[in-house]
N, C-alpha and C positions, 0 to 999 in steps of 0.2 A: 061197870065203871072202869075196870082196868083196861078193857079193850078200847074204851073211849079215850083213855090216856094214851094208848099206843097210837090210835088214829090222830089224836091231837099232836103227838110228837112228829108223825109223818107230815102233817100239814105245815106245822111250824118249820120243819126242816126244809120242805120244798120252798116255802116263802123266803126263808133265809138264803137258800141257794140262789133264788132269782133276784134277790136284793143285792147280792154281792157284786161289786164291779170286777171286771176282768183284770187280773194282775199280770206281771211279767211271766214269761215261760221259764220254768226252771227244770224241765225235763226235755230230753232230746235236743242236744246242743245244735246250733246252727252257725254257719260261718258269717262273720260280720266284716271281715277285712283281712288284709295281709300287708306285709312289708318285705319285699317290693310288692306293689299292687299288680293285679292281673293285667297283662298285655302292655306293661310299661317297658320302655327302653332305658336302661341305666348306663351311666358312664363308667362305673366300676362295680365289680362283683362285691356284694356285701359279705360280711363274715358269717352271717346267719340269715335264715328266712324265718319270719315270725308270722304265724297264722292265728288269727284271733277269732274266738267263738263267743257265744252268748253265756257260757258257763264253763267251769273247769272240766277238762277232759284228760284222758290218759292215752298215750300213743300205743298202737298195736305193734308188737315187735316186727321189725323189718317191713313195715307197711307204710312208712313215711319216707319218701325218696325225692331226690332232686337229680334229674337226668340231664347231662350236658349235651350240647349239640352233636358231639361225636359218639353219643350213646353210652358213655361211661357215667358212673355215679359221682356226683360232686359232694353229696352229703357224707357225714362220717358214720351214719348208721346209729347214732345215739341221740335221737330226738327226745326232748324232755318237755314236761308240762310245767308252766309257770302261771298259776291261777287260770285265767281263761285263755292264755297264750300257749300255743304249741311252738317251741323253739327248735329249729332244725339247724345245727351247726354245719358249716361248709368247710371243705378241705383247704381252701385258699384260692389260688388262681385257676382259671379255666379258659377255654377257647371262646372267642367272640361268637355270638349267635343266640338262638332261642333255647331257653331251659324249660323243662317240664317239672312241675312240682305236683306230686300226688300224695294223698294222705288217707289213712283210715284210723279213726280214733274211737274211743269208747266214752260216751257221755256219763253223767253222774248216775243215771238210772240203768246203766249196763247195756244200753243199746248202741250199736255201731253207727258212726257217721263217717262218710267218705266222700271224696271228690278230688278235684285237681284244677290247676290253672298254669299259665305259662307267662314268663317274662323274658326279656332279651337283654343281652349285654353287648353294647356297641352297635349291633345291627340285627335286623330281623331275618331269620333263616327258617328253613323247614323245622317244624316242631318235632323233636325226637320222640320215639315211642319207648315204652317200658314193657317189653314182652314178658319179663319175669316179675313185674311189679305188683302193686296192690290190686287185689280183687275188690271191686267197688260196689258190687251188687250182691246182697244177701241171697243165698240159695233159697227159693220159696219152699222147697221140700224140708229144709232144716227148720224153717220158721213154723211150718205146719206140724211137724213132728214134735217140736218144742211145746206147742199148745196142747197136743195130745198128752205129752208127758206131764204137763201141769194138771190136766184133768185126772190122770191116774193118781197123782199125788193127793188131790183133794178127796177123791174117792177112798184112797187108803186111809187118810186121816179120819174120815167118818167111820170107817169100819174098825179102826183101832180105838178111837175115843168112846164110841157108843158102848161096846161090850165092857170095856174097862170101867166106865162110869157106873153102868147098871150092876155089874158084879160087885163093885165096891159098896153100893148103897141100897139097891132095890131087889137084888136077886133072892128068891125064896131058898132057904137052906135045904129043902128037901129035893130040889131039882138038880140034875147033873149039870156040870159047867163045861163039859167037853165041847159042845157046839159053839157057845159064845167065845171060848178060848181059841178055837180054830178060826173063827171069824176075825178075832183080834190079831192073831198071827198073820192071817192073810192080809189084813189092813197094814200091819207093820211091813210086810214084804212089799206091798204096793208102794208105800211111801219111800222105802229104800230104793226100789227099782226106779221110781220117778226121780229121786234125787241124783242117782248115778247117771241116768239118761240125760237129765238136764245139764249136769256137769260136762258130759261128753259133748252134747249138742252146742253148749256155749262156746266150745273151742272153734268150730267152723263158723258159728254165728258171729263171733268176735273177729276172727281173722278173714272171713269172707270166702272160705273154701267150701267144698262140697261136703256131703254127708260122710264120705270116707276119706276126707283129707285133713284130719287133725294132725298137728305137728307138736314136737316136744316144746318148742318155744311158745306155741299157742297154749298148750296145757299149762305151762309155767305161768303165763299171764292170767289165766282163769283161776288157777289154784291160789295165786297170790293176791287175788282181788277180794273185795267184800262179798261178792257173789259166791266165790269158791268157799270162803270161810263159812258163810251162812249155810251152805249145803253140807259141808263137812260136819258142822254142829248139828244139823238136822239128822244126819246119819248116826252120829253118836247118841243123840237123844232117843232115836228109835231102838238102837241096840240096848240101851239102858232100860227102856220101857219093857222090852221083851223079857229081860232078866227079872223084872218085877212082876210079870204076869203069873209066875208060879205061885207065890203066896196069894195073889188075887184069885187064881183058879181054885185054890183050896179053901176059899172064903175065910182065910186067916190073916189077911193083910192088916197090919197094925197101923197106928197113927203115923209112924215114920214112913212106912211104905206109901200110905196115902199122900203124905206131904211131898215125898219124892216124886210120885206120879204127877201130882198137880204142878210141881216145879218143872218137870220135864215137859209137860204139856204147854206151859207158858213159854218156855224156851223154844220148843219146837214150832209153836204157832208164830213166834216173832221172826223166825228165819224167812218166812215168805215175804212180808213187807220189807225186811232189810235187804232183800235182793231184787227189789222191783221199784215201781214208780213211787210208792210212799216215801222211800228213803231220799228221794230227790225233789220232793215237793217244797213249796215255799215255807211250810211249817212241818218239817219232818217228824218232830216229836209227837205232834197231834196225829198225823196220818199213819205213822208206824203203829202207835198204840191203838188207833181206831181200826186199822186193818187187822191187827192181831186179834182184837176183841171180836171183830166181825167173823173172822175165820173160826175162832174158838166156839163162839155161839152157834155157828152153823154146824160144826162137828158135834156139839152136844145135842142140839135139837134133832138133826137128821140121824145121827148115830143112835139116839134113843128111839126114834121112830123105827129104825131097822130092827132093833131089839124087841120092841113091842110087836111088830108085825111078824118077825121070824120066830120068836120064842115065847114071849110072855102071854100073848093072846092065844097061843096054841096050847100051852102046857100049864099055865098057872090056873088054880081053881078060882071060883067066884070070891071066896073070902080073901085070897091073896090079892086078886085084882082090885078088890074094894079098898085095899091099902095102897097098892102100887100106883094105880091109874090116877087118883087124885094128886098124889105127890108129883108124879111125872107131869101132870097137867100144869101145875104151878111152875115147875122148872121150864116147861116149854114156853109159857107166857113170858118168863124172865128172859129166856134166850131170844125170843122174837123181839122183845123190847130192846135188848142189846144190839141185835141185828139192825133194827131201824135207826137207833141213835148213832151207831158206828157208821152205818152206810150214809146217813145224813152228813156226818162229820167229814167223811171222805168226799162226798159230793160238793160240800162247801168249798173244798180246796181244788178238786180236780175238774169240776164243771163250771160253776160260778154264775152263768147267765142262761137265760132262756134260749138265746141263739146258739150258744155252745151245746146246750142239751139237745136241740132239735137239728142242728146243722153240722154235727160232726159224727163220725163213726162211733167214737167213744160214747157220746151222749145217746146215740140211737141204741147202742148195745145196753146202756143203762136203762133206757125206757123198756126194752124187751125184757130185761131182767126184772124190772119192777112189775111188769105185767104178769110174768110167771109167778113172781112172789105173791101177787094179789090172789092168784088161783090157789097157791099153797095156803094162804091165810083163810080163804073161804073153806077149804077142806079142813083146816085146823079148827075153825070155828064150829064146823059140823061135828067133829070129833069131841070137842070140848062140850058142846051142847048135850051130846049123848052121855058123856061122863057125868055132867052135872045132874042129869035126870035119873040116871040109873046107878050112880055111885055117889050118894049125897054127901059123903065125907069131903067131896071136892068143894062144897059150898059152906059158907060160914054158919048158915042157919039150919043145917041138916040134923035130923035125929040120929043118934048113934046106933039105934037098933034097926035102921032102914038098910037093908042089904038086898041085892037082887036074888030072886029065887032061882032054883035050878032050871025051871022051865023057860024062864026068860033069858037065861045066861047065854045060850047059843046065839039068839037074835042080837043081843047086845054086842057080843064079840064080833059078829058079822058086820054090824054097822061101824064099829070102831075100826075094824080091819079095812073097810072100804075107804074111810077117811084117811087112815094112815097110808094105804096103798097109793091114793091119789097124791098125797103130800110127797112121798118118797119118789114116785114116778116123775113128777114135775121137777123135783130137785135135780134129777139126772140132767135135764136140759139146762137148768140154772148153772150147774157146774160147767157144762160145755160153753155157755155164754161167758162165764167168768174166766175160763181158760183162754178164750180169745181176747177178752177185755184186758188182761194183764200184759198182753203183747201189743196193745194198741196205744198210740200216742194219746195222753190225757187231753180231754176236750179243752181245758183252759189253755194248754200249751198251743194247741192247733189254732184256737181263736186269737190268742195273743200274737202268734206269728202271722195270722191272716190280717190282723189290723195294722201290722207294720209292713213287712215286705210283700205279702200277697199269698195266694193259695196256689200250690203247684198243680200243673195239669199234665196227665200222662195219656198218650194216645198211641195205640198200636195200629200200624198200617203194614200191609204186606202184598206180595205178589208171588209169582211162580219161582222166583230166585231166592228171595229172603224175606224175613219179617223185620221191621224196624220199630223199636219202641222209642217214642219221642217224649222226653220229660222236660217240661219248661217250668221254671220257677223264678219269680212268683206269679207269672202270667198276668202282669200289670204293666201299665205304661212305665217307661224308664228302663233301667238296666235289668236284664233277665239272664239267668244261667240256663243253658241248654245241654241236656245229656242225650246222646243217641246210643242205642244198644242194638246190635245186629244179631239175629237169631235165624236158625233154619226156617224154611217156609212154614212148617207146622209148629214152630215155637218151641221145639223140644230141646234145643241145645244152642249154645253160642256159635256164631259164625265169624270167621276172621275176615276183616275188611282191609284191603290194601290202601284205599283212598276214600276219604269222605268229602262231600261238598254239600252245602245247604244254603238256601236263600229263603227269605220271608217277604211276602207282599200282601197288600191290603187293597184289592181291586175296588171295593165299595167306596174307598176314599181316594182312589187313583194314586196309591202309593206303589211305586215301581219296586221290583225285586231288590232286596238288600242282602248282600252276602253276609253269611254268618261265619266268622273266623273260628275254625275248629282245631282242637288239640286231641290227638289220639292218645288216650290214657292206657288202654290195653288193646289187644288185637280186635276185640269185638265192641269196644266202647270209645266214643269220642265226646268231648265236651267243649263248650265255647260260651261266649257272652254276646248278647245282641240287645240293642236299645229299641224298644217299641215306642214310636213317637205318638201313637194314637190308639185308643181303645177300639175294639172290633174283633171280628173273627178273621184271623190271619191265615194265609195259605203258606205252609212251610214245605218246600220241595227239597227232598233229601236224595242225593245220589250216592250210592255205595258201590265201589268197584272191588270185586272180590278176587280178581286175577287180571292178567293182561288182556283178556278178551271179554269177560262177563261183567256187566254192571247193571244196576237197576235203579230207577227213579220212582219214588213214592211221594205222595202229597198228604200231609196231615193238616187238619183244620184245628187251629189253636185259638180258643176264645181268650181275649186279653181284656181285662177289666180296667 
């Protein structure tokens, strides 16, 4: 009956997810306008430039700039956030001509948003470049290592919570505690290493630099943010938990020690959602609590499985297992129920519709995670069936004098270890998917953006001289933003471009080439805007000159909806 209730909760959760309408995007801010607007010619320089986003943002230190036609900076270097507006004060007067505005900001879920545009004062001139300006493309290596750091943190939490819980409640007094304590200390070390690594990586992730390029200003931004505070609290909770492991290891932890450990566990688990997507959802109170409960239930369940497989099923005798396994089976069922309910609550907010579930990377990762979870549940059901048949104390109608005999003990343990091994093995892959998931834009945000401005398209084209990454957003009829990135032919590093030119054409509807006005934001990156008058697959020809002699022209096929 209890497993039927879990299944019913899953079904109801899925139905509720599919029934919810898509709401506004509340994570990953997007640009919605500016004053002055892009490409406008103004009669007088404004006192400030205002850039408006879909949600509140915070500027990255020295990454919001206004470059004058003579190459000097017109901004004061003190950009401020005012709700969803980024306000960039200007120094006053400047020369006539075209000005470059570039920005890099952090959205509410701690992900960087960057871009740029140009406007002119009095007359249109060549757009200036900002050789020392904002890096506007996140280093892929930084992002991948950050996902790995998250995986390490999840693994460490499991190895810390499992031994601590079992030692406090289920560990037989006659067995030595050295092995579980070492495992718990290893878990604490992994959580600490993960937190420190994430803090370090957040600096270049925020500022846009490379893996070895953190700055003092960037570190100040990170440590002064909610993200930094959450990770510092996590580190403090780990240190305090390690100090409490001593009485736990001696099996003499009192009620105060137990209460402190539980409190530290709650605080530590809450630091993950407070530094990610849940804190920026439309209903943060729900998603933060649900994510923390989801994480805690995962740590209890999988950590207990590790203890069962690594220690109890090896060293506890039949009589001890007759007490331990039924109790643990009930805990596992409770943890699974919490996992299902908390995961459903998160899905209600972060996915929302069937199209978001199947048509976004976030939704597809959730499907993969759910499939792996189904395999885990099958293994758990097998282990629970073995428990109910051979340890009758796990059932309500069992006879107290029914205990497994010595001859059957080895076979029973072997069956349980098979089920537990499958569960823990698949969990490793689930943690990997989860580590990528927390770095992925929530499905509801992607779909909400798709239903309004459109879905961006990125195409890589190259030749013997260079590789060009073409990013068009929203890839729909009307005004579109174009980003061009130049890299070496093998794509290994950025390549400086002296001059960019681009045109778009739609031969199928006899639309002749239209020039794309481009602004060089950094030596390897240019941006511009173009209006697509009709849907279809457009040919974008990009010419990049890298010096006085060498240039290359590539063509990208851009599907426009």
